[in-house]
C-alpha positions, 0 to 999 in steps of 0.5 A: 500499500501508499502512505505518508511516512514522517520520518524525522522530525522537520522532514518533508511526509515521503510517500512509499510503499509500505506492506498493506495491514493483517487483522488480527484478533481485536481489530480491523484493517480500514481503506482509507476514503479521506482523512482530516489534516488539523490546523497544526500538523505542521507544528506536529512535524517539525517538532514544535509541538512536543506532541511523542510520536516515534519514527518512522511512523505514518501520521494520521489521527483517525478517519473515514474508510470502509472495512476490507477485513475482520478480525476472527473475533468480530460478529456486526463489522462486514466488508464494505461497511461504512465506518469512522476510525476514531483515533483515541485508544485506551489501555484496555487495563487502565483507561488513563494510557491513552494514545491518539493512534498515528500521532502521539502517547501522552505517557511512558506506560502507553508506549507498548499501544504506539508500538502497536498502533502508531501508524494512522489514516494518511495511509490507503489501508490503516489497522485499528482496534476493534472497538475504535471503528464504528458504523455510519451507514452508507455514503457517497463515496464523493463524501467521505471527505465531509464526513472528516467533519465528525473528528472536529465536531466530537471533541467540543461535543465530549466537554459540553457532555462532560459539562451535562449541557442542558437544554435552554442554558447557556453557553459561553465557548472561550476560542470560538473562533478556532476550529475546535471552539467554532465546531462547539457553537454548531454541536451547542445549538443542536443539543438545545442551547437557548444562547451561545456566547462566542468570544475571541480576537477576530471579529469578523469570525465571529461575525460568522458565526452569528450570521450562520447561526442566527440570534441564539449565538451573541458575538463578543470580541475580546479586548484585551482589557478584562473588565470592558471584556467581562462586561460585555460578555455580560451584555449578550448574556443576558446575565451569568452563563451557565457553562464555559467550553474554553477552548483558547489557545497557548498563547492567549493572554490571561486576562481573555482567559479570566474575563471568560471563563469568570462569567459564570453562574454561581454553582457553573461549569467549567470545561477547559479544553484549550491550550492554553500553558500559564497556570490559571491563578484563579482566586480560591474563595471565588472557585469554593463559594461560588460553587463553581465546577472546575474540569480538564476534560481530553477528547470524549468518551467512546459513546459521543460517535454513534450520537454524533454520527446520530446527530448528523442523521437526523438533521442536527448537524450539518456537515456542509457547515465546512469549506472543504479541501480535499488532497491526493495522497500524493499532495500530503505536504501540499494539505499540510501547508494548507491546513495551516494556512487556513485553520478557521473554524469553517475549514476542513482540509482531506487527505483523500487516499482513494484517488488518484489526483487533487479534487480542490485546494489552493 
């Protein structure tokens, strides 16, 4: 099979021939039809992101494919099934030891798991744990790239499930101008949020979110003045918010973090899913007397995947919200560059190992 291989950090991906994977007990081999390329993939591949990834490796965290062959313990999956390949693999003897297939491993204890499932979806075929393969029903092959939007939607969905967002509540999405934050706005509305306050520094992108999703979305452009920003959030929310879903990036200023988190009401919830590296410096008494729930959330639970597929099938989530750019596998490096330059909430860059020539893109 053909694959895009990262042989060393700082080097371009190399298009190479690799042996076809073979399923065993507990695994499935999938013909990859589409694999998403994140906006920060270039930083993973040049090493600046600091992700743990043993090389050489075929990168690529998950994607859309068709079952090619199954292991002896699979009872329902069959060749030809359209599936979503979930990259979050949990050790079967310890859920705390996890990896993202084809992307990174989090702890030293998870290294053996990473070595078993190091190769990801930037290839014509990939081997995936059986429990990480979710049927999505029949789709047109031309739509496979659009279904990669599941990966974008599932991450904020995990935070919203952890925070138990209820219909009618007011949610603040912090960092709404990024890919996961923008997707969080869409998922929250699909779950019945009464109002979504979308904050970020790019006024134009925030206004586009409000225009696309309607009057329930209230955009607030952050200025860096914590007092003024908190007042603007309170006005947009018409009071304190029930829950904060935070996707602020690594470089976010502490004033921006505080303006968003402190907008939550007494007894409210804060879900942290972003990349902020600074100490939060939150007041102990504010957290305690305010009965605030502050929780970190990484990815999403396994049951989120079939639920999200149902939401798409029911029409609650429209995958056409994404502006799709597709590249052939031979153009993997061009796809990585394109994803870095087009990392907004609507942009979706996808590798299509099933095509020989570029379908679209820069």
